[in-house]
N, CA, C and O atoms as a GROMACS GRO file, in nm:
protein
  348
    1MET      N    1  -2.053   1.027  -3.908
    1MET     CA    2  -2.169   1.098  -3.772
    1MET      C    3  -2.167   1.159  -3.567
    1MET      O    4  -2.139   1.113  -3.456
    2GLU      N    5  -2.200   1.244  -3.610
    2GLU     CA    6  -2.238   1.271  -3.452
    2GLU      C    7  -2.262   1.192  -3.377
    2GLU      O    8  -2.360   1.137  -3.429
    3GLU      N    9  -2.236   1.126  -3.253
    3GLU     CA   10  -2.350   1.089  -3.190
    3GLU      C   11  -2.432   1.155  -3.064
    3GLU      O   12  -2.383   1.214  -2.968
    4SER      N   13  -2.547   1.134  -3.085
    4SER     CA   14  -2.685   1.217  -3.010
    4SER      C   15  -2.603   1.226  -2.830
    4SER      O   16  -2.509   1.158  -2.791
    5ARG      N   17  -2.657   1.302  -2.776
    5ARG     CA   18  -2.611   1.266  -2.595
    5ARG      C   19  -2.669   1.187  -2.575
    5ARG      O   20  -2.618   1.086  -2.527
    6GLU      N   21  -2.857   1.198  -2.611
    6GLU     CA   22  -2.892   1.054  -2.586
    6GLU      C   23  -2.824   0.890  -2.546
    6GLU      O   24  -2.820   0.806  -2.456
    7VAL      N   25  -2.774   0.922  -2.706
    7VAL     CA   26  -2.736   0.802  -2.754
    7VAL      C   27  -2.571   0.734  -2.654
    7VAL      O   28  -2.530   0.625  -2.613
    8ARG      N   29  -2.518   0.902  -2.654
    8ARG     CA   30  -2.417   0.834  -2.600
    8ARG      C   31  -2.420   0.839  -2.419
    8ARG      O   32  -2.323   0.821  -2.344
    9VAL      N   33  -2.524   0.863  -2.391
    9VAL     CA   34  -2.594   0.834  -2.228
    9VAL      C   35  -2.596   0.686  -2.258
    9VAL      O   36  -2.519   0.606  -2.206
   10LYS      N   37  -2.677   0.661  -2.333
   10LYS     CA   38  -2.750   0.493  -2.297
   10LYS      C   39  -2.592   0.362  -2.373
   10LYS      O   40  -2.587   0.239  -2.371
   11ARG      N   41  -2.484   0.472  -2.431
   11ARG     CA   42  -2.404   0.326  -2.456
   11ARG      C   43  -2.276   0.355  -2.323
   11ARG      O   44  -2.183   0.275  -2.314
   12LEU      N   45  -2.286   0.479  -2.224
   12LEU     CA   46  -2.245   0.426  -2.154
   12LEU      C   47  -2.292   0.371  -2.034
   12LEU      O   48  -2.222   0.299  -1.963
   13ARG      N   49  -2.398   0.399  -2.012
   13ARG     CA   50  -2.498   0.298  -1.914
   13ARG      C   51  -2.449   0.183  -1.948
   13ARG      O   52  -2.366   0.123  -1.879
   14MET      N   53  -2.490   0.145  -2.047
   14MET     CA   54  -2.482   0.004  -2.061
   14MET      C   55  -2.338  -0.081  -2.066
   14MET      O   56  -2.331  -0.197  -2.024
   15ARG      N   57  -2.197   0.007  -2.134
   15ARG     CA   58  -2.082  -0.038  -2.068
   15ARG      C   59  -2.060  -0.020  -1.903
   15ARG      O   60  -1.996  -0.093  -1.828
   16ALA      N   61  -2.118   0.074  -1.879
   16ALA     CA   62  -2.049   0.012  -1.740
   16ALA      C   63  -2.137  -0.048  -1.616
   16ALA      O   64  -2.116  -0.022  -1.498
   17GLY      N   65  -2.222  -0.119  -1.661
   17GLY     CA   66  -2.345  -0.210  -1.640
   17GLY      C   67  -2.282  -0.329  -1.653
   17GLY      O   68  -2.303  -0.410  -1.562
   18HIS      N   69  -2.190  -0.370  -1.767
   18HIS     CA   70  -2.138  -0.503  -1.838
   18HIS      C   71  -1.961  -0.459  -1.890
   18HIS      O   72  -1.936  -0.413  -2.001
   19ARG      N   73  -1.858  -0.484  -1.784
   19ARG     CA   74  -1.792  -0.471  -1.780
   19ARG      C   75  -1.704  -0.566  -1.815
   19ARG      O   76  -1.614  -0.564  -1.899
   20GLY      N   77  -1.755  -0.683  -1.710
   20GLY     CA   78  -1.654  -0.800  -1.780
   20GLY      C   79  -1.639  -0.853  -1.595
   20GLY      O   80  -1.650  -0.970  -1.557
   21ILE      N   81  -1.620  -0.765  -1.529
   21ILE     CA   82  -1.552  -0.816  -1.361
   21ILE      C   83  -1.670  -0.760  -1.314
   21ILE      O   84  -1.689  -0.653  -1.370
   22LYS      N   85  -1.802  -0.803  -1.192
   22LYS     CA   86  -1.901  -0.797  -1.070
   22LYS      C   87  -1.943  -0.709  -1.018
   22LYS      O   88  -2.060  -0.672  -1.007
   23GLU      N   89  -1.783  -0.635  -0.952
   23GLU     CA   90  -1.728  -0.594  -0.922
   23GLU      C   91  -1.720  -0.406  -0.971
   23GLU      O   92  -1.737  -0.315  -0.890
   24MET      N   93  -1.689  -0.386  -1.120
   24MET     CA   94  -1.691  -0.282  -1.163
   24MET      C   95  -1.833  -0.313  -1.219
   24MET      O   96  -1.881  -0.199  -1.223
   25ASP      N   97  -1.894  -0.365  -1.247
   25ASP     CA   98  -2.048  -0.365  -1.298
   25ASP      C   99  -2.127  -0.263  -1.200
   25ASP      O  100  -2.175  -0.158  -1.242
   26LEU      N  101  -2.137  -0.304  -1.058
   26LEU     CA  102  -2.214  -0.307  -0.925
   26LEU      C  103  -2.110  -0.127  -0.918
   26LEU      O  104  -2.166  -0.028  -0.870
   27ILE      N  105  -1.997  -0.122  -0.960
   27ILE     CA  106  -1.953   0.052  -0.915
   27ILE      C  107  -1.965   0.180  -1.021
   27ILE      O  108  -1.970   0.303  -1.016
   28LEU      N  109  -1.968   0.060  -1.132
   28LEU     CA  110  -1.921   0.196  -1.241
   28LEU      C  111  -2.099   0.202  -1.244
   28LEU      O  112  -2.145   0.310  -1.209
   29GLY      N  113  -2.174   0.122  -1.273
   29GLY     CA  114  -2.317   0.027  -1.334
   29GLY      C  115  -2.422   0.157  -1.259
   29GLY      O  116  -2.510   0.236  -1.294
   30GLY      N  117  -2.340   0.114  -1.127
   30GLY     CA  118  -2.467   0.212  -0.986
   30GLY      C  119  -2.446   0.349  -1.067
   30GLY      O  120  -2.528   0.423  -1.121
   31TRP      N  121  -2.342   0.356  -1.059
   31TRP     CA  122  -2.306   0.550  -1.058
   31TRP      C  123  -2.359   0.639  -1.164
   31TRP      O  124  -2.390   0.758  -1.173
   32ALA      N  125  -2.360   0.545  -1.234
   32ALA     CA  126  -2.429   0.568  -1.412
   32ALA      C  127  -2.522   0.564  -1.376
   32ALA      O  128  -2.538   0.675  -1.325
   33ALA      N  129  -2.631   0.494  -1.362
   33ALA     CA  130  -2.782   0.464  -1.344
   33ALA      C  131  -2.822   0.572  -1.277
   33ALA      O  132  -2.931   0.624  -1.301
   34ARG      N  133  -2.730   0.624  -1.173
   34ARG     CA  134  -2.737   0.763  -1.042
   34ARG      C  135  -2.697   0.897  -1.134
   34ARG      O  136  -2.759   0.994  -1.090
   35HIS      N  137  -2.630   0.925  -1.226
   35HIS     CA  138  -2.556   1.007  -1.237
   35HIS      C  139  -2.619   1.025  -1.384
   35HIS      O  140  -2.733   1.069  -1.372
   36LEU      N  141  -2.587   1.007  -1.503
   36LEU     CA  142  -2.552   1.012  -1.601
   36LEU      C  143  -2.662   1.036  -1.722
   36LEU      O  144  -2.650   1.025  -1.844
   37ASP      N  145  -2.770   1.074  -1.641
   37ASP     CA  146  -2.862   1.107  -1.758
   37ASP      C  147  -2.862   1.328  -1.719
   37ASP      O  148  -2.878   1.421  -1.799
   38GLU      N  149  -2.837   1.329  -1.568
   38GLU     CA  150  -2.775   1.460  -1.538
   38GLU      C  151  -2.619   1.482  -1.563
   38GLU      O  152  -2.594   1.601  -1.582
   39ALA      N  153  -2.546   1.427  -1.567
   39ALA     CA  154  -2.429   1.458  -1.628
   39ALA      C  155  -2.435   1.558  -1.723
   39ALA      O  156  -2.520   1.558  -1.812
   40ASP      N  157  -2.323   1.672  -1.705
   40ASP     CA  158  -2.278   1.773  -1.784
   40ASP      C  159  -2.172   1.708  -1.909
   40ASP      O  160  -2.143   1.589  -1.922
   41ASP      N  161  -2.125   1.820  -1.995
   41ASP     CA  162  -2.069   1.709  -2.096
   41ASP      C  163  -1.885   1.698  -2.054
   41ASP      O  164  -1.822   1.627  -2.132
   42ALA      N  165  -1.815   1.751  -1.956
   42ALA     CA  166  -1.749   1.761  -1.888
   42ALA      C  167  -1.701   1.620  -1.814
   42ALA      O  168  -1.584   1.581  -1.823
   43THR      N  169  -1.802   1.546  -1.738
   43THR     CA  170  -1.865   1.497  -1.677
   43THR      C  171  -1.828   1.349  -1.726
   43THR      O  172  -1.747   1.264  -1.691
   44LEU      N  173  -1.969   1.365  -1.865
   44LEU     CA  174  -1.933   1.256  -1.949
   44LEU      C  175  -1.814   1.208  -2.025
   44LEU      O  176  -1.784   1.091  -2.044
   45ASP      N  177  -1.777   1.271  -2.049
   45ASP     CA  178  -1.638   1.312  -2.072
   45ASP      C  179  -1.495   1.289  -2.019
   45ASP      O  180  -1.387   1.287  -2.078
   46ALA      N  181  -1.537   1.270  -1.855
   46ALA     CA  182  -1.394   1.236  -1.773
   46ALA      C  183  -1.486   1.057  -1.749
   46ALA      O  184  -1.413   0.960  -1.725
   47PHE      N  185  -1.623   1.038  -1.757
   47PHE     CA  186  -1.660   0.899  -1.758
   47PHE      C  187  -1.621   0.807  -1.844
   47PHE      O  188  -1.576   0.695  -1.818
   48GLU      N  189  -1.638   0.851  -1.936
   48GLU     CA  190  -1.624   0.819  -2.076
   48GLU      C  191  -1.409   0.759  -2.087
   48GLU      O  192  -1.346   0.676  -2.154
   49THR      N  193  -1.378   0.850  -1.991
   49THR     CA  194  -1.185   0.808  -2.012
   49THR      C  195  -1.174   0.718  -1.874
   49THR      O  196  -1.078   0.660  -1.823
   50VAL      N  197  -1.270   0.725  -1.846
   50VAL     CA  198  -1.239   0.666  -1.718
   50VAL      C  199  -1.268   0.454  -1.724
   50VAL      O  200  -1.218   0.352  -1.676
   51MET      N  201  -1.410   0.505  -1.838
   51MET     CA  202  -1.396   0.363  -1.937
   51MET      C  203  -1.348   0.323  -1.995
   51MET      O  204  -1.390   0.222  -2.050
   52ALA      N  205  -1.248   0.366  -2.017
   52ALA     CA  206  -1.129   0.301  -2.100
   52ALA      C  207  -1.044   0.250  -2.064
   52ALA      O  208  -0.954   0.206  -2.135
   53GLU      N  209  -1.055   0.241  -1.913
   53GLU     CA  210  -0.948   0.145  -1.817
   53GLU      C  211  -0.953   0.076  -1.805
   53GLU      O  212  -1.073   0.069  -1.778
   54ALA      N  213  -0.905  -0.050  -1.796
   54ALA     CA  214  -0.932  -0.179  -1.721
   54ALA      C  215  -1.002  -0.171  -1.632
   54ALA      O  216  -1.018  -0.067  -1.568
   55ASP      N  217  -1.067  -0.297  -1.605
   55ASP     CA  218  -1.103  -0.360  -1.506
   55ASP      C  219  -1.082  -0.335  -1.397
   55ASP      O  220  -1.134  -0.275  -1.302
   56HIS      N  221  -0.930  -0.434  -1.439
   56HIS     CA  222  -0.861  -0.478  -1.284
   56HIS      C  223  -0.741  -0.338  -1.246
   56HIS      O  224  -0.664  -0.326  -1.151
   57ASP      N  225  -0.752  -0.298  -1.299
   57ASP     CA  226  -0.674  -0.150  -1.252
   57ASP      C  227  -0.740  -0.081  -1.190
   57ASP      O  228  -0.722  -0.065  -1.069
   58LEU      N  229  -0.858  -0.007  -1.273
   58LEU     CA  230  -0.976   0.055  -1.178
   58LEU      C  231  -1.008   0.014  -1.018
   58LEU      O  232  -1.007   0.085  -0.918
   59TYR      N  233  -1.037  -0.129  -1.032
   59TYR     CA  234  -1.043  -0.198  -0.899
   59TYR      C  235  -0.935  -0.178  -0.821
   59TYR      O  236  -0.965  -0.152  -0.705
   60ALA      N  237  -0.806  -0.180  -0.847
   60ALA     CA  238  -0.675  -0.146  -0.829
   60ALA      C  239  -0.737  -0.044  -0.717
   60ALA      O  240  -0.762  -0.067  -0.599
   61TRP      N  241  -0.752   0.063  -0.784
   61TRP     CA  242  -0.705   0.229  -0.794
   61TRP      C  243  -0.905   0.288  -0.687
   61TRP      O  244  -0.933   0.399  -0.643
   62ILE      N  245  -0.968   0.193  -0.686
   62ILE     CA  246  -1.054   0.272  -0.654
   62ILE      C  247  -1.046   0.192  -0.536
   62ILE      O  248  -0.977   0.274  -0.475
   63SER      N  249  -1.062   0.080  -0.438
   63SER     CA  250  -0.995  -0.023  -0.374
   63SER      C  251  -0.914   0.033  -0.266
   63SER      O  252  -0.910   0.008  -0.146
   64GLY      N  253  -0.832   0.142  -0.362
   64GLY     CA  254  -0.673   0.147  -0.282
   64GLY      C  255  -0.610   0.087  -0.284
   64GLY      O  256  -0.541   0.081  -0.182
   65GLN      N  257  -0.575  -0.014  -0.400
   65GLN     CA  258  -0.460  -0.068  -0.412
   65GLN      C  259  -0.380  -0.023  -0.488
   65GLN      O  260  -0.262  -0.057  -0.491
   66GLY      N  261  -0.429   0.054  -0.556
   66GLY     CA  262  -0.300   0.095  -0.611
   66GLY      C  263  -0.289   0.276  -0.652
   66GLY      O  264  -0.380   0.331  -0.590
   67GLU      N  265  -0.235   0.347  -0.707
   67GLU     CA  266  -0.227   0.499  -0.764
   67GLU      C  267  -0.250   0.528  -0.861
   67GLU      O  268  -0.162   0.533  -0.946
   68PRO      N  269  -0.412   0.568  -0.894
   68PRO     CA  270  -0.452   0.622  -1.028
   68PRO      C  271  -0.379   0.733  -1.082
   68PRO      O  272  -0.324   0.820  -1.016
   69PRO      N  273  -0.384   0.722  -1.245
   69PRO     CA  274  -0.340   0.832  -1.304
   69PRO      C  275  -0.346   0.981  -1.251
   69PRO      O  276  -0.452   1.017  -1.199
   70LYS      N  277  -0.258   1.057  -1.258
   70LYS     CA  278  -0.259   1.230  -1.212
   70LYS      C  279  -0.396   1.239  -1.272
   70LYS      O  280  -0.489   1.265  -1.196
   71GLY      N  281  -0.418   1.220  -1.398
   71GLY     CA  282  -0.546   1.275  -1.442
   71GLY      C  283  -0.726   1.219  -1.430
   71GLY      O  284  -0.837   1.256  -1.467
   72LEU      N  285  -0.657   1.098  -1.348
   72LEU     CA  286  -0.811   1.038  -1.302
   72LEU      C  287  -0.821   1.048  -1.204
   72LEU      O  288  -0.931   1.021  -1.157
   73ARG      N  289  -0.725   1.088  -1.121
   73ARG     CA  290  -0.786   1.123  -0.950
   73ARG      C  291  -0.880   1.153  -0.876
   73ARG      O  292  -0.920   1.100  -0.772
   74PRO      N  293  -0.944   1.322  -0.988
   74PRO     CA  294  -1.053   1.354  -0.899
   74PRO      C  295  -1.149   1.289  -0.930
   74PRO      O  296  -1.214   1.264  -0.828
   75PHE      N  297  -1.216   1.227  -1.061
   75PHE     CA  298  -1.321   1.122  -1.095
   75PHE      C  299  -1.302   1.004  -1.046
   75PHE      O  300  -1.415   0.955  -1.038
   76LEU      N  301  -1.224   0.927  -1.006
   76LEU     CA  302  -1.212   0.826  -0.937
   76LEU      C  303  -1.214   0.854  -0.770
   76LEU      O  304  -1.250   0.755  -0.706
   77ALA      N  305  -1.190   0.936  -0.714
   77ALA     CA  306  -1.232   1.002  -0.527
   77ALA      C  307  -1.360   0.961  -0.555
   77ALA      O  308  -1.396   0.845  -0.537
   78ARG      N  309  -1.470   1.094  -0.621
   78ARG     CA  310  -1.544   1.120  -0.626
   78ARG      C  311  -1.655   0.985  -0.671
   78ARG      O  312  -1.766   0.986  -0.618
   79LEU      N  313  -1.625   0.892  -0.753
   79LEU     CA  314  -1.709   0.770  -0.751
   79LEU      C  315  -1.650   0.646  -0.642
   79LEU      O  316  -1.717   0.545  -0.627
   80LYS      N  317  -1.508   0.666  -0.563
   80LYS     CA  318  -1.507   0.584  -0.464
   80LYS      C  319  -1.576   0.658  -0.370
   80LYS      O  320  -1.623   0.574  -0.294
   81ALA      N  321  -1.610   0.771  -0.332
   81ALA     CA  322  -1.653   0.848  -0.189
   81ALA      C  323  -1.822   0.792  -0.250
   81ALA      O  324  -1.864   0.679  -0.225
   82GLU      N  325  -1.871   0.856  -0.300
   82GLU     CA  326  -2.044   0.788  -0.363
   82GLU      C  327  -2.065   0.639  -0.383
   82GLU      O  328  -2.180   0.597  -0.395
   83HIS      N  329  -1.952   0.550  -0.389
   83HIS     CA  330  -2.002   0.425  -0.428
   83HIS      C  331  -1.980   0.357  -0.281
   83HIS      O  332  -2.043   0.258  -0.244
   84LEU      N  333  -1.861   0.437  -0.189
   84LEU     CA  334  -1.915   0.439  -0.027
   84LEU      C  335  -2.018   0.476   0.032
   84LEU      O  336  -2.068   0.412   0.124
   85ALA      N  337  -2.051   0.558  -0.001
   85ALA     CA  338  -2.189   0.665   0.035
   85ALA      C  339  -2.260   0.506   0.030
   85ALA      O  340  -2.294   0.444   0.131
   86ALA      N  341  -2.271   0.472  -0.066
   86ALA     CA  342  -2.420   0.411  -0.121
   86ALA      C  343  -2.428   0.269  -0.086
   86ALA      O  344  -2.498   0.176  -0.124
   87ARG      N  345  -2.327   0.284   0.003
   87ARG     CA  346  -2.395   0.113   0.090
   87ARG      C  347  -2.400   0.087   0.167
   87ARG      O  348  -2.448  -0.024   0.192
   0.00000   0.00000   0.00000
């Protein structure tokens, strides 16, 4: 059974705000709260791919302490820029 868009967005929003380390809860949860309702399917796919990564890796990539995989770079750059602008 395929999940509806509404259920997918709710699931992603919940997972984004309850990651395991507070920094990623704030970064991913904040982005999710601002963008998931209006996100197109490609953006939801990209966000879901990012959400599959480990918190410590994501934090290192967003904070510039590590180099993210090439496929994640565009979305992580957007996430980082928007997080910095929202602070």
